[in-house]
NUMIVEX-515081 format. One line per 4 residues: for each residue x, y, z of C-alpha. Coordinates in nm, 4 decimals. Example, Ala and Ser with C-alpha at 12.3 -4.5 7.8 and 13.67 -1.06 7.14 Angstrom:
1.2300 -0.4500 0.7800 | 1.3670 -0.1060 0.7140
This chain:
-6.1658 -1.8158 0.6262 | -5.9871 -1.8901 0.2989 | -5.8314 -1.6071 0.1024 | -5.6165 -1.5517 -0.2064
-5.3021 -1.3694 -0.0977 | -5.0104 -1.1885 -0.2590 | -4.6785 -1.3413 -0.1562 | -4.4389 -1.1532 -0.3841
-4.4005 -1.0574 -0.7480 | -4.6057 -1.3049 -0.9529 | -4.6523 -1.5318 -0.6494 | -5.0010 -1.5974 -0.5156
-5.1215 -1.8428 -0.2532 | -5.4561 -1.9450 -0.1019 | -5.4265 -1.9307 0.2773 | -5.6393 -1.9756 0.5881
-5.6756 -1.6430 0.7686 | -5.8803 -1.5181 1.0646 | -6.2329 -1.4038 0.9776 | -6.2662 -1.0246 0.9642
-6.4345 -0.8484 1.2545 | -6.6232 -0.5234 1.2937 | -6.3793 -0.2466 1.3848 | -6.5988 0.0605 1.3529
-6.9759 0.0962 1.4173 | -7.0160 0.1868 1.0474 | -6.8641 -0.1446 0.9288 | -7.0414 -0.4393 0.7697
-6.9133 -0.7952 0.7212 | -7.0080 -0.9443 0.3842 | -6.9953 -1.3101 0.2883 | -6.8542 -1.3036 -0.0639
-7.0512 -1.4917 -0.3299 | -6.8639 -1.3709 -0.6420 | -6.5349 -1.1825 -0.6712 | -6.3766 -1.0830 -1.0027
-6.0207 -1.0283 -1.1133 | -5.9363 -0.6866 -1.2622 | -5.6654 -0.5626 -1.4954 | -5.5357 -0.3244 -1.2304
-5.4562 -0.6292 -1.0127 | -5.1863 -0.7224 -1.2624 | -4.9856 -0.4147 -1.1617 | -4.9759 -0.5608 -0.8097
-4.8758 -0.9031 -0.9371 | -4.6004 -0.7576 -1.1525 | -4.4511 -0.5642 -0.8613 | -4.5189 -0.2106 -0.9825
-4.7008 -0.1044 -0.6644 | -4.4311 -0.1002 -0.3935 | -4.6450 -0.1071 -0.0769 | -4.7724 -0.4654 -0.1007
-4.6918 -0.6936 0.1930 | -4.6688 -1.0717 0.1829 | -5.0049 -1.2099 0.2905 | -5.2165 -0.9193 0.1624
-5.5563 -1.0326 0.0310 | -5.6282 -0.9347 -0.3299 | -5.9552 -0.8412 -0.5014 | -6.1820 -0.5364 -0.5133
-6.4837 -0.6213 -0.7310 | -6.7430 -0.8332 -0.5517 | -7.0999 -0.9262 -0.4697 | -7.2162 -1.0909 -0.1519
-7.4527 -1.1118 0.1407 | -7.4492 -0.9107 0.4629 | -7.3820 -1.1336 0.7640 | -7.3156 -0.8711 1.0312
-7.3666 -0.4952 1.0589 | -7.2239 -0.2452 1.3052 | -7.4429 -0.0421 1.5382 | -7.3945 0.2713 1.3263
-7.5186 0.1103 1.0042 | -7.8712 0.2201 0.9130 | -7.9344 0.0910 0.5594 | -7.8335 -0.2763 0.5722
-7.9191 -0.5846 0.7705 | -7.8334 -0.9519 0.7712 | -7.9260 -1.1292 0.4471 | -7.9172 -0.8274 0.2145
-7.7690 -0.9024 -0.1295 | -7.5173 -0.6278 -0.2003 | -7.2345 -0.5041 -0.4181 | -6.9560 -0.2852 -0.2818
-6.7916 -0.0018 -0.4692 | -6.4203 -0.0766 -0.4847 | -6.3102 0.2833 -0.4206 | -6.4025 0.3808 -0.0666
-6.5687 0.7018 0.0480 | -6.6611 0.8162 0.3974 | -6.9632 1.0232 0.2934 | -6.8805 1.3128 0.5262
-6.5746 1.4981 0.3942 | -6.5946 1.7799 0.1391 | -6.5033 1.5627 -0.1632 | -6.7688 1.3059 -0.0684
-7.0241 1.5824 -0.0172 | -6.9447 1.6888 -0.3761 | -6.9957 1.3232 -0.4822 | -6.6227 1.2987 -0.5560
-6.6025 0.9803 -0.3502 | -6.2757 0.8676 -0.5100 | -6.1136 1.1788 -0.3616 | -6.2271 1.0985 -0.0065
-6.0181 1.2574 0.2702 | -6.0926 0.9992 0.5387 | -6.1086 0.6450 0.3990 | -5.7310 0.5867 0.3802
-5.5803 0.5213 0.7256 | -5.2279 0.5168 0.5767 | -5.2052 0.8573 0.4047 | -4.8312 0.9236 0.4202
-4.7139 0.7423 0.1057 | -4.9605 0.8959 -0.1398 | -4.9328 1.2349 0.0304 | -4.5585 1.2371 -0.0344
-4.5894 1.0994 -0.3890 | -4.8915 1.2946 -0.5151 | -4.9093 1.5993 -0.2893 | -5.2284 1.4857 -0.1148
-5.3406 1.1666 0.0534 | -5.5518 0.9437 -0.1708 | -5.8608 0.7415 -0.0921 | -5.8802 0.3843 0.0331
-5.9282 0.0918 -0.2076 | -6.0076 -0.2715 -0.1304 | -5.7111 -0.5042 -0.1784 | -5.4844 -0.2460 -0.3363
-5.1754 -0.2165 -0.1186 | -5.1012 -0.0287 0.2002 | -5.0586 0.2976 0.0107 | -5.4352 0.2892 -0.0422
-5.5328 0.1876 0.3077 | -5.4159 -0.1707 0.3487 | -5.7744 -0.2996 0.3292 | -5.8101 -0.6740 0.2864
-5.9520 -0.7578 -0.0541 | -6.2513 -0.9556 -0.1715 | -6.0904 -1.2802 -0.2895 | -6.1909 -1.4339 0.0412
-6.4801 -1.5964 0.2221 | -6.5591 -1.2731 0.4061 | -6.4652 -0.9070 0.3730 | -6.5067 -0.6082 0.6021
-6.6678 -0.3074 0.4331 | -6.6001 0.0292 0.6035 | -6.8484 0.3185 0.5826 | -7.1046 0.0634 0.4677
-7.3948 0.3045 0.4232 | -7.1820 0.4887 0.1644 | -7.0042 0.2031 -0.0112 | -7.2585 -0.0812 -0.0163
-7.5640 -0.1000 -0.2427 | -7.8516 -0.3448 -0.2411 | -7.9010 -0.5338 -0.5654 | -8.2556 -0.4816 -0.6982
-8.4811 -0.7839 -0.7343 | -8.4755 -0.9268 -1.0847 | -8.1085 -0.8486 -1.1507 | -7.8960 -1.1633 -1.1471
-7.5713 -1.1960 -0.9551 | -7.3834 -1.2190 -1.2859 | -7.5242 -0.8856 -1.4081 | -7.4851 -0.7100 -1.0737
-7.1286 -0.8174 -0.9923 | -6.9558 -0.5794 -1.2306 | -7.1507 -0.2788 -1.0973 | -6.8931 -0.3015 -0.8186
-6.6099 -0.1728 -1.0395 | -6.5897 -0.2383 -1.4153 | -6.9223 -0.0801 -1.5096 | -6.8922 0.2413 -1.3041
-6.5307 0.2798 -1.4133 | -6.6249 0.2634 -1.7813 | -6.9306 0.4785 -1.7193 | -6.7223 0.7402 -1.5373
-6.4698 0.7480 -1.8214 | -6.7446 0.8175 -2.0728 | -6.9068 1.0735 -1.8428 | -6.5942 1.2843 -1.7879
-6.5202 1.2698 -2.1620 | -6.8139 1.5111 -2.2035 | -6.9637 1.3118 -2.4921 | -7.2132 1.5023 -2.7025
-7.4730 1.3567 -2.9412 | -7.3079 1.2668 -3.2709 | -6.9556 1.2362 -3.1293 | -6.7019 0.9781 -3.2375
-6.5367 0.8160 -2.9376 | -6.2192 0.6054 -2.9508 | -6.1504 0.3590 -2.6678 | -5.8035 0.2137 -2.6119
-5.8181 -0.1287 -2.4458 | -6.1020 -0.3818 -2.4713 | -6.0775 -0.5467 -2.1328 | -6.3679 -0.5280 -1.8909
-6.3414 -0.1534 -1.8323 | -6.2957 -0.0791 -2.2020 | -6.6014 -0.2890 -2.2881 | -6.8087 -0.0893 -2.0390
-6.6690 0.2418 -2.1636 | -6.7837 0.1469 -2.5144 | -7.1387 0.0692 -2.4015 | -7.1485 0.3778 -2.1815
-7.0358 0.6035 -2.4656 | -7.3346 0.4924 -2.6708 | -7.5673 0.5405 -2.3735 | -7.4411 0.8984 -2.3509
-7.5111 0.9799 -2.7145 | -7.2030 0.8808 -2.9142 | -7.2753 0.8144 -3.2805 | -6.9676 0.5992 -3.3416
-6.7315 0.4184 -3.1068 | -6.3984 0.2809 -3.2241 | -6.2318 0.0112 -3.0109 | -5.8550 -0.0443 -3.0220
-5.6754 -0.3569 -2.9005 | -5.4523 -0.6383 -3.0289 | -5.6529 -0.9377 -2.9035 | -5.9107 -1.0508 -3.1579
-6.1383 -1.2149 -2.9020 | -6.1721 -0.8825 -2.7189 | -6.2253 -0.6909 -3.0402 | -6.4934 -0.9457 -3.1340
-6.6761 -0.8724 -2.8073 | -6.6391 -0.4985 -2.8625 | -6.8068 -0.5379 -3.2005 | -7.0720 -0.7934 -3.1015
-7.1663 -0.6743 -2.7534 | -7.0633 -0.3104 -2.7752 | -7.1475 -0.2195 -3.1331 | -6.8025 -0.0698 -3.1858
-6.5746 -0.0587 -3.4884 | -6.2742 -0.2721 -3.3952 | -5.9155 -0.1873 -3.4879 | -5.6275 -0.4245 -3.4232
-5.3235 -0.2037 -3.3731 | -5.0889 -0.4763 -3.4950 | -5.2650 -0.4645 -3.8319 | -5.3453 -0.0942 -3.8725
-5.1709 0.2372 -3.8327 | -5.4132 0.3590 -3.5670 | -5.3628 0.7312 -3.6243 | -5.4228 0.6986 -3.9975
-5.7223 0.4681 -3.9434 | -5.8814 0.7091 -3.6968 | -5.8352 1.0013 -3.9332 | -5.9910 0.7979 -4.2139
-6.2943 0.7088 -3.9999 | -6.3511 1.0698 -3.8931 | -6.3071 1.2632 -4.2139 | -5.9547 1.3692 -4.1229
-6.0460 1.5293 -3.7877 | -5.9685 1.2587 -3.5349 | -6.2030 1.1308 -3.2618 | -6.3891 1.3891 -3.0572
-6.3299 1.1970 -2.7347 | -6.0544 0.9472 -2.6562 | -6.0674 0.7122 -2.3554 | -5.7553 0.5340 -2.2293
-5.8539 0.2089 -2.0561 | -5.5053 0.0552 -2.0678 | -5.2759 0.2189 -1.8139 | -4.9230 0.1674 -1.6967
-4.8367 -0.1596 -1.8747 | -4.9398 -0.0587 -2.2254 | -4.8000 -0.2472 -2.5238 | -4.6951 -0.0620 -2.8392
-4.7128 -0.1709 -3.2014 | -4.3869 0.0183 -3.2566 | -4.1038 -0.2146 -3.1569 | -3.8601 0.0631 -3.0649
-4.1147 0.2425 -2.8454 | -4.2088 -0.0857 -2.6792 | -3.8473 -0.1755 -2.6004 | -3.7774 0.1788 -2.4780
-4.0777 0.1851 -2.2418 | -4.0259 -0.1678 -2.1090 | -3.6536 -0.1127 -2.0479 | -3.7068 0.2124 -1.8591
-3.9879 0.0552 -1.6551 | -3.7806 -0.2517 -1.5662 | -3.4947 -0.0267 -1.4573 | -3.7448 0.1866 -1.2586
-3.6429 0.4944 -1.4573 | -4.0154 0.5382 -1.5155 | -4.3132 0.3622 -1.3627 | -4.5461 0.3755 -1.6625
-4.5542 0.2510 -2.0205 | -4.7403 0.5280 -2.1975 | -4.7964 0.3995 -2.5519 | -5.1775 0.4035 -2.5386
-5.2011 0.7447 -2.3740 | -4.9523 0.8991 -2.6167 | -5.1492 0.7588 -2.9085 | -5.4786 0.8904 -2.7703
-5.3319 1.2391 -2.7328 | -5.1765 1.2246 -3.0788 | -5.5004 1.1121 -3.2457 | -5.7619 1.3180 -3.0607
-5.9087 1.6015 -3.2646 | -5.8122 1.9590 -3.1879 | -6.0213 2.0878 -2.9004 | -6.1188 1.7327 -2.8032
-6.1136 1.5498 -2.4713 | -5.8875 1.2708 -2.3489 | -6.0315 1.0689 -2.0601 | -5.7815 0.8566 -1.8657
-5.9139 0.5491 -1.6834 | -5.6042 0.3304 -1.7060 | -5.4219 0.2968 -1.3748 | -5.1039 0.5034 -1.3596
-4.8945 0.5056 -1.0441 | -4.6099 0.7501 -1.0823 | -4.4043 0.8940 -1.3654 | -4.3964 0.8664 -1.7431
-4.1215 0.9587 -1.9864 | -4.1908 1.1150 -2.3277 | -4.5265 1.2616 -2.2276 | -4.6508 1.4722 -2.5248
-4.7428 1.7876 -2.3361 | -4.6816 1.9911 -2.6529 | -4.9686 1.8165 -2.8286 | -5.1964 1.8733 -2.5295
-5.1249 2.2459 -2.5283 | -5.1098 2.3207 -2.8990 | -5.4173 2.1135 -2.9853 | -5.6126 2.2682 -2.6965
-5.6972 1.9275 -2.5530 | -5.8867 1.8773 -2.2304 | -5.7607 1.5909 -2.0144 | -5.9655 1.4368 -1.7359
-5.8928 1.1355 -1.5205 | -5.9530 0.9665 -1.1899 | -6.0529 0.6592 -1.0004 | -6.4239 0.5944 -1.0373
-6.6632 0.7548 -0.7867 | -6.8997 0.4649 -0.8453 | -7.1330 0.5606 -0.5612 | -7.2498 0.8442 -0.7889
-7.3605 0.6073 -1.0659 | -7.4888 0.2841 -0.9120 | -7.8609 0.3615 -0.9162 | -7.8394 0.4918 -1.2744
-7.6491 0.1826 -1.3857 | -7.9008 -0.0527 -1.2269 | -8.1740 0.1372 -1.4132 | -7.9900 0.0786 -1.7438
-7.9658 -0.2937 -1.6605 | -8.3340 -0.3185 -1.5680 | -8.4294 -0.1383 -1.8893 | -8.2296 -0.3887 -2.0970
-7.9871 -0.1182 -2.2132 | -7.6850 -0.2753 -2.0468 | -7.5859 -0.6344 -1.9638 | -7.2353 -0.6627 -1.8154
-7.2593 -1.0373 -1.7536 | -7.0681 -1.1204 -2.0723 | -6.7494 -0.9968 -1.9038 | -6.7543 -1.3182 -1.6980
-6.5862 -1.5546 -1.9433 | -6.4476 -1.7930 -1.6802 | -6.5410 -1.9046 -1.3302 | -6.3281 -2.0854 -1.0740
-6.3184 -2.1785 -0.7093 | -6.1113 -1.9598 -0.4814 | -5.8757 -2.2543 -0.4311 | -5.7856 -2.2254 -0.8005
-5.7135 -1.8532 -0.7661 | -5.3447 -1.8641 -0.8677 | -5.4305 -2.0572 -1.1839 | -5.7176 -1.8190 -1.2548
-5.4885 -1.5192 -1.2364 | -5.2331 -1.6902 -1.4606 | -5.5056 -1.7464 -1.7213 | -5.6206 -1.3854 -1.6880
-5.2703 -1.2394 -1.7082 | -5.1714 -1.4371 -2.0146 | -5.5187 -1.4032 -2.1737 | -5.5295 -1.7739 -2.2485
-5.8504 -1.9424 -2.3632 | -5.9903 -1.6001 -2.4663 | -6.0122 -1.5010 -2.0995 | -6.1669 -1.1596 -2.0332
-6.2519 -1.1937 -1.6633 | -6.2211 -1.4815 -1.4164 | -6.4737 -1.4781 -1.1350 | -6.4109 -1.6693 -0.8115
-6.6890 -1.8171 -0.5994 | -6.5551 -1.8468 -0.2442
């Protein structure tokens, strides 16, 4: 098969690799029809996740067709059109039984690294380094899906591939971020980052009862989509003092709920903060650039909630713990347990309340994968998401 592989920092290559095979009776082999890039992939490209090996296959958001199922698989058969949740659960451990699939105890066969770094072993993730299981990703002709009855979902008739694709990752991630923010009717929600996940967090916040959503970014094309498709108020942080603007829009209180959809490579409008964070990250004195998260904590109203969806890997300097404590903030975070939300999300799509297809701004063949990632990374041609068709 053909696959898009990581070969080193900012070096990608399309290679011919052996087709995947069933390893466990609960496995399924999926022929990939569509596979999307994701902002968290850029952390791999930029070398901030240390357990990547040359030749690893990238990608974790995909839609395809079942071509082979193991003897232990009960819910899927050849020809089924499916999406796979990018964060893998086993379905049997205590976290999975609590529907905390992203905290699964069993889906990561390489637990040592995250156990040492975080105190407990973390779950497995498609195409996201050997620290998270070493699973081959979805930018390939075929992909092996473990624990298929837990992690695969049939796409309902009448929902197009383009609408269903992002139910694999971007939609449930944004939906989860809005859910754990504990949004109440009438709330004002501020969302940092208007990439695919941020766009879905905006829509999800409205679905959960928010009265006003404020979107924050520096790219006008993304802010335009947040306004047009999401119904948000857009703020360009290179043109506004975000804290002052948020206070003005909320009668001096600050947003009730703040959602960070940026993560470890955040950019700051303050030149000194930006230089400080970038320098410390380049020297590996910290692994994160925390501008967006600091701003969310600073701006959130007293007694409010900060929901963290952006990918963070390790340690952050200048974390404003004093503001968290003295403003009585609640902080929640996590990788998305998308298995919990898929049926609900498909219902929103069928009801016409949600259409994620606009995230797909560019399509390309898998052979053009390196160029597609370059476009995505540099946000050229108003690129929001590139989708490959192997």
